[in-house]
C-alpha positions in Angstrom: -88.3 -31.1 29.7 -86.9 -34.3 28.4 -83.5 -34.0 26.8 -83.2 -35.8 23.5 -79.5 -36.7 23.2 -76.1 -35.1 23.0 -75.8 -32.2 20.6 -75.7 -33.2 16.9 -74.0 -30.7 14.6 -76.3 -31.5 11.6 -75.9 -29.1 8.6 -78.8 -26.9 7.8 -79.7 -26.3 4.1 -79.8 -22.6 4.6 -76.2 -22.6 5.8 -74.7 -24.4 2.8 -72.7 -22.4 0.3 -74.5 -24.2 -2.5 -77.9 -22.8 -1.2 -79.1 -20.4 -3.9 -79.8 -16.8 -3.0 -83.5 -16.9 -3.7 -83.9 -19.9 -1.3 -81.8 -18.4 1.4 -83.7 -15.2 1.1 -87.1 -17.1 1.4 -85.9 -19.0 4.4 -84.6 -16.0 6.4 -87.7 -14.0 5.3 -90.0 -16.7 6.6 -88.1 -16.8 9.9 -88.5 -13.0 10.2 -92.2 -13.1 9.6 -92.7 -16.1 11.8 -90.9 -14.4 14.7 -93.0 -11.2 14.3 -96.3 -13.0 13.9 -95.9 -15.4 16.8 -94.2 -12.7 19.0 -91.5 -15.2 20.0 -89.1 -12.6 21.4 -91.3 -9.9 22.9 -89.9 -10.7 26.4 -86.4 -9.7 25.1 -87.4 -6.0 25.0 -87.2 -5.3 28.8 -84.0 -7.4 29.1 -82.2 -5.4 26.4 -83.6 -2.1 27.7 -82.2 -2.8 31.1 -78.8 -3.7 29.7 -78.7 -0.6 27.6 -79.8 1.6 30.6 -77.2 0.1 32.9 -74.4 0.5 30.4 -75.6 3.9 29.3 -75.3 2.7 25.7 -77.5 3.5 22.7 -76.2 1.2 19.9 -77.0 -2.5 19.5 -75.0 -4.7 17.1 -77.2 -7.6 16.1 -75.3 -10.7 14.9 -76.4 -13.2 12.4 -79.4 -11.0 11.6 -80.7 -12.7 8.4 -83.7 -10.7 7.2 -83.9 -8.7 10.5 -85.5 -11.1 12.9 -87.7 -9.5 15.5 -86.1 -6.0 15.3 -88.8 -3.9 13.5 -91.2 -4.6 16.4 -88.7 -5.0 19.1 -87.0 -1.6 18.7 -90.4 0.0 19.2 -90.9 -1.9 22.4 -87.5 -0.8 23.7 -88.3 2.8 22.9 -91.6 2.5 24.7 -89.6 1.5 27.8 -87.9 4.9 27.6 -84.6 3.6 26.2 -83.3 4.9 22.8 -81.6 2.3 20.7 -79.9 2.4 17.3 -79.8 -1.1 15.8 -77.1 -2.3 13.4 -78.0 -5.5 11.7 -75.1 -7.7 10.6 -74.5 -11.0 8.9 -71.7 -13.0 7.4 -73.8 -12.9 4.2 -75.4 -9.4 4.4 -78.9 -8.9 3.1 -78.5 -6.1 0.5 -82.3 -6.2 -0.1 -83.6 -5.9 3.5 -87.4 -6.2 3.7 -89.2 -2.8 3.5 -90.3 -3.2 7.1 -86.7 -3.1 8.1 -85.3 -0.7 5.5 -87.9 1.9 6.3 -87.3 1.9 10.0 -85.2 5.1 11.0 -83.4 3.5 13.9 -82.4 0.2 12.1 -79.8 -0.1 9.4 -78.1 -3.0 7.8 -74.3 -3.1 7.9 -73.2 -3.4 4.2 -70.1 -5.6 4.7 -69.8 -9.1 6.1 -69.5 -9.4 9.9 -68.6 -12.7 11.7 -70.1 -13.2 15.1 -66.7 -14.7 16.0 -64.9 -11.5 15.3 -66.9 -8.3 15.7 -64.9 -5.4 14.3 -63.9 -2.5 16.6 -65.8 0.0 14.5 -69.1 -1.6 15.6 -69.3 -0.7 19.3 -72.3 -1.4 21.5 -74.4 -4.1 23.0 -74.4 -7.4 21.0 -77.5 -9.5 20.4 -78.3 -12.8 18.7 -81.8 -14.2 17.9 -82.2 -17.9 16.9 -78.5 -18.0 16.0 -76.5 -19.4 18.8 -77.2 -23.0 17.8 -75.3 -22.4 14.6 -72.1 -22.4 16.6 -70.4 -25.3 18.4 -69.3 -25.1 22.0 -65.8 -23.7 21.3 -67.3 -21.0 19.0 -69.9 -20.0 21.5 -67.1 -19.7 24.1 -65.3 -17.4 21.7 -68.3 -15.3 21.1 -69.0 -14.9 24.8 -65.3 -14.3 25.7 -65.1 -11.5 23.1 -68.1 -9.7 24.6 -66.7 -10.1 28.1 -63.2 -8.9 27.0 -64.6 -5.9 25.2 -66.8 -5.0 28.2 -70.0 -4.8 26.3 -73.4 -6.3 27.2 -74.4 -9.4 25.4 -77.8 -11.2 25.0 -78.8 -14.3 23.0 -82.3 -15.7 22.7 -83.1 -19.1 21.3 -86.6 -20.5 20.7 -85.2 -23.8 19.5 -84.6 -26.6 22.0 -82.9 -30.0 22.1 -85.7 -31.6 23.9 -88.9 -33.5 23.2 -90.9 -30.3 23.5 -88.6 -28.6 21.0 -88.9 -31.4 18.4 -92.7 -31.5 18.8 -92.9 -27.8 18.2 -90.9 -28.2 15.0 -93.6 -30.5 13.6 -95.7 -27.4 13.1 -93.1 -25.7 10.9 -94.3 -27.0 7.5 -97.9 -25.7 8.2 -96.5 -22.4 9.3 -94.6 -22.1 6.0 -97.8 -22.7 4.1 -99.5 -19.9 6.0 -96.7 -17.4 6.2 -94.7 -17.6 3.0 -97.1 -15.4 1.0 -96.6 -12.8 3.7 -92.8 -12.6 3.2 -92.0 -9.3 1.6 -90.2 -9.4 -1.7 -90.2 -13.2 -1.8 -88.9 -14.7 -5.0 -91.7 -16.1 -7.3 -90.0 -19.4 -7.5 -90.0 -19.7 -3.7 -93.7 -18.9 -3.6 -94.4 -21.5 -6.3 -92.4 -24.2 -4.6 -94.3 -23.6 -1.3 -97.4 -25.2 -2.9 -96.6 -26.8 -6.4 -95.0 -29.0 -5.2 -94.6 -28.1 -1.5 -90.9 -28.4 -1.3 -90.1 -25.3 0.8 -92.2 -26.6 3.8 -90.1 -29.8 3.8 -86.8 -27.9 3.4 -87.6 -25.4 6.1 -89.0 -28.2 8.3 -85.7 -30.1 7.9 -83.8 -27.0 9.0 -86.1 -26.7 12.0 -85.3 -30.3 13.1 -81.6 -29.7 12.5 -81.8 -26.4 14.6 -83.4 -28.3 17.5 -80.7 -31.0 17.5 -77.9 -28.4 17.3 -79.3 -26.4 20.2 -77.3 -25.9 23.4 -79.2 -26.6 26.6 -79.4 -24.2 29.6 -77.2 -26.5 31.7 -74.5 -26.6 29.0 -74.5 -22.8 28.7 -74.4 -22.4 32.5 -71.3 -24.7 32.6 -69.7 -22.6 29.9 -70.2 -19.2 31.5 -69.0 -20.5 34.8 -65.9 -21.6 33.0 -65.2 -18.2 31.5 -66.6 -15.9 34.2 -64.3 -13.1 35.4 -64.8 -10.5 38.1 -66.6 -7.4 36.9 -68.8 -9.2 34.4 -72.0 -11.2 35.2 -73.7 -13.9 33.2 -77.2 -15.3 33.7 -79.0 -18.2 31.9 -82.7 -18.8 32.2 -85.8 -19.9 30.3 -89.1 -18.2 29.9 -92.4 -19.3 28.3 -93.9 -17.6 25.3 -97.6 -16.6 26.0 -100.2 -18.8 24.3 -97.5 -21.1 22.7 -95.9 -24.3 23.8 -92.5 -22.7 23.3 -89.8 -21.8 25.8 -87.1 -19.3 25.0 -83.6 -19.8 26.3 -82.0 -16.5 27.4 -78.3 -15.9 27.9 -77.3 -12.5 29.1 -74.0 -11.0 30.1 -73.1 -7.5 31.2 -70.4 -5.5 33.0 -71.2 -5.1 36.6 -71.6 -1.5 37.8 -68.8 -0.3 40.1 -70.1 0.4 43.7 -70.5 4.0 44.5 -67.9 5.6 46.8 -69.3 6.3 50.3 -69.8 10.0 50.9 -67.6 11.4 53.7 -69.4 12.1 57.0 -70.8 15.5 57.4 -71.0 16.1 53.6 -74.0 18.1 52.4 -77.0 16.0 51.1 
């Protein structure tokens, strides 16, 4: 892939305090539907299942959840792999009106109070995940997020479909068309958001801008490898890799950390099998 330039911390409209609730809800709702329809993060299911199985954990704390991201479908795939998971969705601005597809799922609940990815409270134990969210944080903040997971001895996995590359920006060019297609499929979308998707088509431009900003804010695989090498400690392992999304010109960047299992004590000679 061709790297575009150094990371640019361009503000996204959906992150601004002045962004009205109906617009923020439409943008996170679109993102959730787009992720589900395009199956961007299907490959995350076996990764998360392995982390849960090795840590013998059952709870996942998803950070920066928005409207729920891939979780309604992803939890079912993890369960199909034979691993039970309870998913707690969290956000700095909690979605008190989660889409019915999320609210009706028995193993998924939305934490009612604000949670910062930079400071996960002790009463939310379990594996931590992030989807399409790591680019919202600068290098020092990402370092803090990773150090917190490593310090607390919990598995961590972040997945990013955005990319600071020529490929990433070319993929973003399709976002306005995707908004035109998918916005009517967003559950409980505000009527004004639906109107401004077509008459005039302001939402495709707004969400398209945020897509460009997300790409230019993204961290590269090499940058994240340098970061985890800097913070690595014995007993906790980090991996960074990319994988392709079937049938799409998209690559997902995957950052995973987990406590290493202690080696088994050798059995004394002559002990019964």
